[in-house]
Structures are given as structure tokens and as C-alpha cells.
Backbone as a ProteinNet text record, in pm:
[ID]
protein_1_A
[PRIMARY]
MATILHVRSSPRGAGSFSARAAEGFIAAYERGHPDTATRTLDVFSSDLPAFDTPAAEAKYAVMGGAAPADDAERAWRDVIAAVEQLKAADVLVISAPMWNFAIPYRLKQWIDLIVQPSLTFSFDPQAGYAGLITGKSAVLLLARGSDYAAGTPAEGMDMQRPYLEAILRFIGFAEIHTIVIGPTMASGPDAADAALARAVEEAEALARRL
[TERTIARY]
12093.3	12048.8	12169.7	12170.6	12277.8	12244.9	12348.1	12331.4	12415.7	12354.2	12423.6	12432.4	12549.5	12564.9	12593.9	12501	12519.5	12564.1	12688.2	12740.3	12719.9	12621.9	12584.1	12652	12723.9	12805.7	12784.9	12665.2	12630.2	12516.8	12524.9	12415.2	12307.7	12313.8	12225.2	12089.5	12063.9	11933.4	11906.8	11787.5	11748.3	11831.9	11905.6	11990	12124.6	12153.7	12284.7	12296.4	12392.6	12417.4	12470.6	12561.4	12619.8	12515.3	12426.9	12323.5	12224.6	12190.1	12096.5	12156.8	12284.7	12349.9	12352.8	12377.9	12377.6	12239.6	12136.1	11999.9	11970.4	12023.8	12007.2	12073.6	12194.9	12265.4	12188.6	12148.3	12082.9	11950	11872.4	11744.3	11765.3	11864.9	11892.5	11943.6	12026.8	12078.8	11965.2	11875.4	11763.1	11669.3	11655.8	11573.6	11635	11766.8	11835.1	11851.8	11845.4	11860.7	11746.4	11627.8	11508.6	11518.6	11608.1	11618.6	11723.2	11766.9	11869	11816.1	11899.1	11870.4	11965.3	11909.5	11990.2	11981.8	12096.5	12104.2	12179.3	12126.2	12187.9	12244.2	12369.9	12434.1	12459.6	12376.4	12394.1	12486	12608.7	12707.4	12677.5	12592.4	12558.5	12440.4	12355.6	12242.4	12261.2	12360.8	12386.8	12477.6	12462.5	12544.7	12671.8	12766.1	12891.6	12971.4	13027.3	13111.2	13232.9	13270.2	13390.2	13514	13611.9	13737.7	13827.3	13807.2	13869.7	13977.1	14009.8	14120.2	14100	13983.2	13968.3	13981	13924.6	13934.6	14079	14151.9	14293	14373.6	14342.5	14411.3	14382.8	14258	14222.2	14298.8	14306	14375.7	14521.7	14588	14729.7	14750.5	14654.3	14662.8	14657.2	14562	14548.1	14673.1	14725.6	14846.7	14965.1	14963.3	15069.9	15044	14933.3	14903.1	14831.9	14781.3	14711.3	14561.8	14485.5	14340.3	14303.7	14218.6	14174	14098.7	14106.9	14039.2	13961.9	13858.6	13781.3	13721.8	13744.1	13686.4	13733.6	13857.5	13911.1	13838.4	13807.9	13736.1	13595.6	13530.2	13396.6	13401.3	13500.7	13515.9	13543.6	13620.5	13654.3	13531.8	13436.2	13312.5	13237.3	13238	13173.6	13244.7	13376.1	13454.1	13419.4	13414.4	13381.8	13243.3	13147	13011.6	13011.8	13088.4	13096.8	13160.1	13262.6	13328.8	13235.9	13162.8	13071.3	12962.7	12917.2	12819.7	12879.1	13003.9	13071.3	13088.5	13132.6	13157.2	13029.7	12915.2	12789.1	12743.1	12804.2	12761	12838.7	12769.1	12834.1	12883.9	12809.6	12845.3	12846.1	12958.8	12969.6	12950.9	12855.2	12831.5	12863	12955.1	12986.8	12949.6	12858.9	12826.5	12883.3	12962.4	13034.5	13055.3	13033.2	13073.1	13220.6	13280.3	13415.1	13404.8	13474.2	13483.2	13629.8	13659.3	13796.3	13896.3	13858	13938.7	13947.4	13880.1	13888.1	13747.8	13726.1	13597.7	13540.4	13409.6	13349.3	13407.2	13417.3	13480.3	13406.7	13275.4	13201.9	13231	13257	13298.3	13436.5	13524.5	13657.3	13645.2	13550.9	13530.4	13491.3	13401.7	13361.5	13481.5	13561	13679.8	13775.1	13793.3	13882.3	13828.9	13698.2	13640.8	13668.9	13655.5	13657.3	13795.4	13890.6	14025	14105.6	14106	14160.5	14242.5	14351.1	14432.3	14353	14375.2	14313	14167.5	14104.8	13965.1	13951	14021.4	14011.9	14147.9	14255.9	14388	14478.2	14577.9	14677.8	14815.9	14913.4	15050.9	15143.9	15235.5	15338.9	15473.6	15572.2	15700.9	15764.9	15741.9	15799.3	15708.2	15579.9	15486.8	15429.6	15433.7	15375.6	15227.3	15155.7	15013.3	14929.7	14816.9	14722.6	14581.1	14496.3	14356.9	14277.6	14182.5	14101.8	13958.4	13919.4	13783.6	13792.8	13772.4	13792.9	13663.4	13661.8	13548	13426.7	13445.3	13333.7	13360.4	13252.8	13264.1	13239.8	13306.7	13283.2	13246.4	13148	13104.3	13113.7	13188.9	13205.2	13129.9	13039.8	12967.7	13016.7	13097.9	13171.5	13134.6	13076.8	13037.9	13144.5	13165.2	13257.6	13211.3	13231.4	13179.2	13252	13381.6	13462.7	13516.7	13598.4	13653.7	13795.5	13817	13948.8	14002.8	13953.9	13993.4	14140.4	14195.6	14335.2	14357.5	14464.4	14497.9	14444.5	14354.8	14302.3	14397	14391.1	14478.3	14458.8	14337.7	14307.9	14329.6	14384.4	14399.4	14468.1	14574.3	14651	14580.1	14467.4	14393.8	14292.6	14273.9	14175.1	14232.9	14193.1	14232	14112.5	14004	13881.7	13890.5	13895.4	13897.1	14021.9	14143.5	14261.6	14260.9	14217.5	14217.3	14118.8	13995.7	13895.6	13934.6	13984.3	14026.6	14142.9	14238.3	14355.7	14318.3	14231.9	14198.1	14115.1	14031	13954.5	14045.5	14141.3	14237.5	14317.5	14352.1	14431.7	14361.2	14228.5	14157.7	14107.6	14143.3	14118.6	14028.8	13964.2	13877.3	13962.1	13937.1	14007.1	13920.6	13789.1	13695.1	13631.4	13682.4	13635	13590.5	13466.3	13410.9	13382	13436.8	13420.8	13347.2	13243.1	13166.1	13170.2	13211.7	13227.3	13108.3	13053.7	12943.5	12996.2	13007.6	13056.7	13096.9	13124.4	13116.1	12971.4	12944.5	12808.8	12785.5	12891.4	12876.3	12943.2	13064.1	13146.7	13087.1	13005.1	12954.2	12804.8	12743.3	12602.7	12508.8	12380.5	12284	12252.1	12248.8	12218	12328.1	12452.4	12564.3	12563.7	12524.1	12516.7	12410.7	12295.5	12188.7	12232.7	12303.6	12351.7	12456	12541.8	12642.6	12577.3	12472.5	12401.4	12334.5	12271.6	12204.4	12305.2	12423	12526.7	12571.4	12588.5	12633.2	12529.4	12403.4	12297.1	12292.6	12305.5	12306.4	12424.2	12541	12658.5	12639.8	12579.9	12557	12458.5	12354.2	12256.4	12318.6	12402	12469.7	12563.6	12634.5	12721.9	12642.1	12529.2	12445.7	12400.3	12372.7	12329	12442.8	12567.2	12682.2	12723.4	12699.3	12746.2	12656.5
13214.4	13139.8	13088.4	13109.2	13058.5	12918.4	12838.6	12703.2	12682.5	12627.9	12591.7	12440.4	12390.8	12250.4	12245.7	12187.8	12172.7	12029.9	12015.8	11885.5	11874.4	11797.2	11781.3	11656.2	11670.6	11557.7	11523.2	11546.1	11499.8	11399.7	11286.2	11190	11219.4	11335.1	11362.7	11419.1	11437.9	11488.3	11627	11646.8	11778	11821.1	11728.2	11763.2	11819.3	11828.9	11875.1	12026.4	12074.5	12218.8	12272	12199.3	12248.1	12256.2	12155.7	12157.2	12271.1	12297.8	12407.1	12542.3	12560.3	12684.6	12696	12584.4	12585.1	12619.5	12566	12596.7	12746.2	12808.1	12952.4	13029.2	12987.5	13052.6	13035.4	12912.1	12884.2	12958.9	12961.2	13032.3	13180.4	13240.4	13382.7	13406.7	13316.8	13332.1	13322	13227.3	13211.7	13331.5	13394.2	13516.4	13627.5	13638.4	13741.5	13706.1	13577.2	13529.1	13430.8	13480.9	13395.8	13284.9	13298.8	13196.3	13090.4	13085.6	12989.3	12846.1	12755.7	12612.1	12550.7	12489.2	12428.9	12277.8	12215.3	12069.1	12024.6	11924.2	11874.7	11735.3	11719.3	11588.6	11549.5	11462.7	11412.4	11291.2	11305.7	11200.3	11073.4	11083.9	10965.1	10888.1	10955.1	10885	10860.1	10922.6	10902.1	10781.5	10720.9	10604.8	10653.3	10703	10752.3	10635.5	10652	10545.3	10521.3	10397.6	10365.8	10401.2	10462.3	10486.3	10366.1	10259.7	10131.1	10102.4	9975.4	9939.7	9989.2	9967.7	10019.8	10171.5	10242.2	10387.7	10432.8	10365.6	10400.6	10372.5	10261.3	10230.6	10337.9	10383.7	10489	10617.4	10653.4	10776.4	10771.3	10658.5	10649.4	10640.6	10584.2	10586	10729.1	10806.1	10945.7	11025.3	11003.5	11074.5	11040.3	10919.2	10878.3	10911.3	10981	11021.7	10917.4	10811.7	10705.2	10714.1	10640.8	10636.4	10511.9	10526.8	10408.7	10312.6	10183.1	10082.2	9986.1	9924.6	9819.1	9867.7	9795.1	9832.9	9970.9	10002.3	10132.8	10244.8	10221.5	10323.1	10343.6	10233.9	10245.7	10320.1	10292.7	10363.6	10511.2	10541.6	10681.3	10760.3	10693.8	10761.3	10809.3	10729.1	10770.9	10891.6	10891.9	11005.8	11131.1	11118.6	11233.5	11287.4	11199.4	11243.7	11324.7	11280.5	11355.1	11491.6	11497.1	11625.1	11717.2	11663.2	11746.6	11807.1	11733.9	11790.3	11910.8	11900.3	12013.2	12129.3	12100.4	12206.3	12280.6	12215.1	12278.5	12381.6	12383.7	12475.4	12606.3	12715.3	12845.4	12864.8	12809.1	12819.9	12679.5	12643.4	12516.3	12542.6	12474.8	12484.9	12349.1	12346.6	12223.5	12243.8	12161.8	12164.4	12038.4	12055.8	11941.1	11955.4	11846.5	11843.7	11805.8	11834.2	11785.4	11645	11552.9	11415.7	11385	11352.9	11317.3	11422.1	11547.2	11665.3	11692.1	11611.3	11629.8	11627.5	11551.7	11552.4	11411.1	11396.9	11264.6	11188.2	11058	10975.7	10981	11001.1	11007	11137.1	11243.9	11367.8	11348.7	11280	11251.2	11164.4	11070.7	10988	11074.6	11170.9	11260	11340.6	11391	11467.8	11381	11256.1	11166.8	11135.7	11147	11129.5	11248.3	11368.9	11486.5	11551.2	11518.6	11576.1	11483.8	11515.2	11424	11499.3	11436.6	11497.1	11513.7	11624.9	11664.1	11705.2	11674.5	11711.1	11830.5	11828.1	11940.3	12002.7	11939.2	12002.9	11952.4	12031.3	11992.9	12002.3	11941.6	11948.6	11971.6	12065.3	12094.5	12089.4	12020.3	12008.7	12142.8	12243.1	12374.7	12459.5	12460.6	12549	12485.2	12353.1	12286	12260.1	12254.3	12224.3	12349.6	12330.3	12439.7	12385.7	12457.2	12417.8	12451.7	12367.8	12386.7	12429.1	12432.1	12475.4	12621.5	12709.4	12852.1	12930.4	13052.6	13140.9	13105.6	13028.7	12986.9	13026.3	13028	13056.7	12929.2	12918.8	12807.8	12864.1	12801.2	12839.2	12715.3	12724.8	12614.2	12646.5	12558.8	12570.3	12455.5	12486.6	12384.6	12385.3	12274.6	12261.9	12183.3	12222.2	12147.9	12156.6	12046.3	12039.9	12127.2	12152	12232.8	12354.4	12431.5	12554.9	12528.3	12549.3	12528	12657.3	12770.7	12899.4	12927.7	13018.3	13058	13107.7	13059.7	13100.8	13009.9	12916	12822.4	12702.6	12628.4	12511.6	12406.2	12399.2	12295.7	12342.9	12461.9	12517.9	12419.6	12355.5	12267.2	12138	12109.2	11986	12003.4	12126.4	12151.7	12111.1	11995.4	11950.2	11949.5	12010.5	12021.1	12141.1	12259.6	12382.3	12392.4	12372.7	12387.8	12292.3	12168.4	12071.3	12112	12144.1	12177.5	12302.7	12403	12523.7	12494.5	12412.6	12382.5	12301.9	12200.6	12116.3	12193.5	12286	12367.6	12465.4	12523.9	12610.4	12530.4	12406.8	12323.9	12301	12284.4	12258.1	12386.8	12502.4	12626.9	12728.6	12695.6	12794	12904.9	13028.4	13142.8	13214.6	13201.7	13268.7	13163.5	13156.2	13059.1	13132.9	13111.5	13175.1	13065.5	13080.8	12979	13035.1	12965.2	13003.1	12885.7	12912.4	12808.6	12812.9	12695.8	12683.8	12608.9	12677.4	12607.2	12700.5	12640.5	12497.2	12450.3	12331.4	12278	12178.2	12141.6	12045.3	12091.1	12144.5	12166.3	12265	12358.9	12464.4	12451.8	12340.2	12318.3	12358.8	12319.6	12340.7	12487.3	12570.6	12712.4	12777.8	12746.5	12802.2	12749.6	12623.3	12565.9	12636.2	12660.2	12731	12871.8	12938.2	13073	13071.7	12970.5	12959.3	12937.3	12855.1	12832	12959.8	13032.7	13157.5	13256.8	13267.1	13356.7	13311.9	13181.8	13130.2	13153.9	13132.9	13156.2	13303.7	13390.9	13534.5	13569.5	13513.6	13539.3	13481.5	13363	13299.2	13379.9	13429.1	13508.5	13638.7	13700.8	13822.7	13795.1	13683.2	13644.8	13622.3	13554.1	13528.4	13656.9	13758	13886	13956.7	13927.2	13992.4	13922.4	13794.6	13718.3	13739.9
6145.3	6262.2	6339.3	6469.3	6553.7	6602	6623.4	6673.5	6798.1	6901.7	7025.4	7033	7066.8	7103	7252.6	7327.9	7472.5	7500.7	7543.9	7584.1	7734.8	7770.9	7910.9	7966.7	8078	8122.7	8269.7	8319.6	8453.9	8443.5	8516	8514.1	8617.8	8683.4	8796.2	8757.8	8630.2	8589.2	8643.8	8701.1	8752.6	8871.8	8932.4	9045.8	9007.8	8879.2	8833.7	8841.6	8919	8927.3	8794.3	8733.1	8608.1	8497.7	8490.2	8386.1	8408.3	8534.3	8560.5	8524.5	8550.2	8509.1	8357.2	8289.2	8143.4	8088.7	8151.4	8108.1	8121.5	8228.1	8243.6	8131.6	8095.7	7984.4	7854.6	7825.9	7698.2	7685.8	7793.5	7788.9	7761.9	7826.9	7805.2	7663.5	7613.7	7477.6	7376	7397.7	7304.5	7308.1	7425.1	7430.3	7346.2	7348.6	7270.5	7124.8	7094.6	6956.7	6928.8	6897.6	6887	6783.1	6686.2	6582.5	6616.6	6741.1	6781.4	6777.7	6727.7	6734.1	6836.7	6939.6	7045.2	7036.9	7034.3	7033.8	7158.7	7226.6	7349.5	7326.8	7361.7	7360.7	7506.3	7557.5	7694	7685	7732.6	7709.5	7789	7891.6	7968.6	7909.2	7834.6	7774.4	7625.5	7564.5	7422.2	7402	7287.8	7253	7185.1	7265.5	7209.3	7151	7032.4	6978	7066.6	7080.6	7157.6	7075.8	7140.6	7070.4	7100.3	7020.1	7046.1	6941.2	6923.6	6834.1	6690.6	6626.1	6490.1	6481.8	6580.3	6578.3	6595.6	6684.9	6704.1	6577.2	6510.7	6384.7	6280.3	6278.3	6182.7	6212.4	6339.5	6377.6	6334.7	6361.8	6327.8	6176.6	6106.4	5960.5	5908.6	5959.8	5917.6	5953.1	6073.7	6114.7	6024.8	5968.3	5878.4	5732.7	5707.5	5571.1	5488.2	5554.4	5481.4	5506.7	5425.4	5443.4	5524.2	5625.9	5701.4	5611	5644.5	5563.3	5652.1	5593.5	5659.2	5791.7	5902.5	6030.9	6075.1	6044.8	6081.7	6008.1	5882	5804.3	5859.5	5899.9	5957	6090.4	6170.5	6297.7	6274.9	6172.2	6143.5	6098.6	6034.5	5996.3	6120.8	6228	6352.9	6413.3	6404.7	6454.1	6374.9	6244.3	6158.6	6192.2	6217.7	6252.1	6381	6480.7	6606.8	6585.3	6502.4	6473.6	6395.3	6300.8	6222.5	6310.9	6411.5	6504.9	6576.9	6617.1	6681.5	6584.1	6463.5	6365.5	6326.8	6338.1	6300.4	6401.4	6519.7	6625.9	6620.6	6650	6665.3	6807.8	6902.8	7044.7	7103.7	7163.8	7234.9	7383.7	7444.4	7588.5	7649.6	7743.6	7815.9	7961.9	8012.1	8155	8217.4	8323.2	8378	8527.7	8601.1	8741	8751	8865.1	8891.8	8951	8888.6	8939.9	8968.5	9092.2	9128.6	9079.6	9099	9066.2	8915.9	8832.3	8688.4	8628.5	8522	8452.1	8445.8	8425.8	8411.7	8292.8	8307.5	8204.2	8071.8	8074.4	7947.4	7872.5	7943.1	7876.7	7815.7	7887.3	7831.1	7707	7705.4	7586.5	7467.5	7488.9	7379.7	7330.7	7423.3	7385	7304	7347.2	7273.3	7134	7115.3	6982.1	6891.8	6946.3	6858.3	6842.3	6926.6	6912.3	6821.6	6692.3	6592.1	6486.6	6440.3	6334.9	6206.1	6141.9	6014.5	6028.9	6143	6164.6	6257.5	6370.4	6464.5	6494.9	6451	6463.2	6352.1	6321.7	6221.8	6284.5	6218.2	6266.6	6149.4	6168.5	6070.5	6142.5	6086.4	6156.2	6190.7	6106.1	6133.7	6222.9	6191	6262.1	6388.2	6398.3	6515	6496.6	6608.8	6606.8	6579.7	6512.9	6489.8	6502.9	6576.8	6590.1	6465.7	6432.6	6312	6341.3	6470	6505.8	6546.3	6451.2	6474.9	6452.5	6504.6	6484.2	6566.3	6672	6756.9	6901.3	6981.8	7124.3	7204	7318.1	7409.7	7546.4	7609.5	7743.4	7831.6	7939.4	8033.4	8161.1	8202.5	8329.5	8416.2	8515.8	8589	8736.4	8781	8921.9	8996.8	9123.3	9208.7	9353.1	9427.3	9562.7	9662	9638.4	9729.2	9655.8	9725	9669.8	9620.5	9491.1	9431.3	9370.4	9416.7	9359.8	9386.1	9305.9	9323.4	9465.6	9525.8	9661.5	9769.9	9733.5	9832.3	9844.3	9954.8	9970	9861.3	9804.4	9705	9561.3	9542.5	9407.8	9313.4	9357.6	9270.6	9234.7	9300.5	9271.8	9159.1	9112.8	9007.2	8872.4	8824.2	8690.4	8595.9	8640.5	8560	8466.7	8525.8	8444.7	8356.8	8410.7	8323.9	8205.2	8227.9	8118.1	8009.4	8047.8	7947.3	7869.3	7937.9	7866.7	7773.2	7818	7735.8	7612.5	7628	7512.9	7411.4	7457.5	7363.5	7289.7	7360.2	7290.8	7188.6	7223.3	7133.6	7000.6	7002.5	6876.5	6810.8	6866.8	6794.9	6859.9	6972.1	7036.7	7099.1	7057.4	7115.2	7218.1	7204.6	7295.7	7386.8	7509.3	7606.6	7731.7	7772.3	7892.1	7994.6	8113.7	8216.8	8337	8378.9	8497.1	8593.5	8716	8817	8912.5	8943	9039.2	9160.8	9273.1	9390.3	9502.7	9617.9	9644.7	9658.2	9604.3	9605.9	9719.2	9792.8	9901.4	10030.6	10020.1	10139.1	10237.9	10189.6	10277.5	10307.1	10267.1	10298.1	10186.9	10198.9	10090.2	10063.7	10167.4	10144.5	10061.5	10095.2	10018.4	9875.6	9858.8	9724.4	9640.8	9699.4	9626.8	9589.7	9680.6	9653.4	9541.1	9541.7	9436.8	9301.4	9299.1	9173.4	9125.5	9215.8	9177.6	9119	9180	9127	8988.3	8971.3	8842.3	8733.4	8765.2	8666.5	8627.9	8726.5	8696.6	8606.1	8635.4	8552.2	8412.1	8405.3	8275	8190.7	8252.7	8177.6	8128.7	8210.9	8168.1	8050.7	8057.1	7946.2	7819.2	7830.2	7712.3	7646	7725.4	7669.1	7595.5	7633.6	7568.6	7438.9	7429.9	7312.5	7190.6
[MASK]
++++++++++++++++++++++++++++++++++++++++++++++++++++++++++++++++++++++++++++++++++++++++++++++++++++++++++++++++++++++++++++++++++++++++++++++++++++++++++++++++++++++++++++++++++++++++++++++++++++++++++++++++++

């Protein structure tokens, strides 16, 4: 049985372009893999643990080879639970709008929870960093209001796609598929609808290949 973890990071509900593209991918994937279990983590409606002082103390304890204690140990249990949810998935789907040229703060909070030493990456003084989340696929459905494609004047302002791809590679994902939905605002509603239709078609085709 395959498992999908959909990390949904738009608070717009049914108005979210990225979430609708993700739904197209997931529906097509489930048609091709009828035994798929899909779990959705909506970062805006879920009670994500805060990565606060105890969690930071736990992280630095682990990095120093020690075991977290007391409040830090309790905070680290929440971190481990978030990582285990990720590890249980065969396919990670992240749907995200572009906010201020990057990603929503709640998605960044989730990333800060799961990118952890000894859990999702390791470090060796000779070999350097190594990702520990291997053998899985990641699908990024990324909406943006304007055009940030290569060769456009705004290309250098895109800190959404490069960051997400880089952080996933850092923790071990080698197979990353990115589908961009846009522009969703700059060219008007008809162009936005057309961009969504293209993205859904691309997402469904990808689902059939995976």
C-alpha cells in the first residue's frame, strides 16, 4: 500500500490554486494505485508544535551527542512525531502559494520541525552532510501571482521553488517533481484558470507515471 502525505500550506480553502492542483495529482494517483492511503496536514489548521526554547535546547543537545532532558526531551518527542509522519509516507506532496517571494510562515514552521540532526540528516566531519529521508518521491505544486520563470525580469525574486527543492534535497529526496501554477493574478482571471488547468493536466500525467 502506498501512502501520500499532503502538506497543504494555503489558508484560502477552496480558493487555493496550489491545493486544487494537488487534489488533481492525488486523485489521479489514487486511481492508479487504489490501495493508496492519503493523509493531509493542513499547516494552517493543525496545531503544529512551536520550535521554541525547549526544542532548540533539544536540537543542540542532540547535535552535541547528548540526550535532551526535561522540557527539552518533551519538545523533542513532538519533533520526532512530526518526522515519523513524514517517514511513513512514500510520496510527499507539498502545495504552497508564493508569499513575499518565498513560502508561507506556517510551512516554514513545519520545515523547521522536520529538518533535524540524526532524524532527517546526519553530519560527518569528513563526509559532510547526508540526508536520511531516502527512497521517496516529492511533488511540489507551487502557485504564484506573477511570472518568475527563467529569463523573466522577476526570475531572481523566486525564493519559493529554489528553497523548497534545496531543503528537500538536503534531507535526502532525490526525486523531486515541481509543477508551477501561474501567473494567478498578474494576467487576470481567465489566464489564472488556464494556468490551473495546465497544472492539473501536468499533475495528473505525473501521477500516472509514478
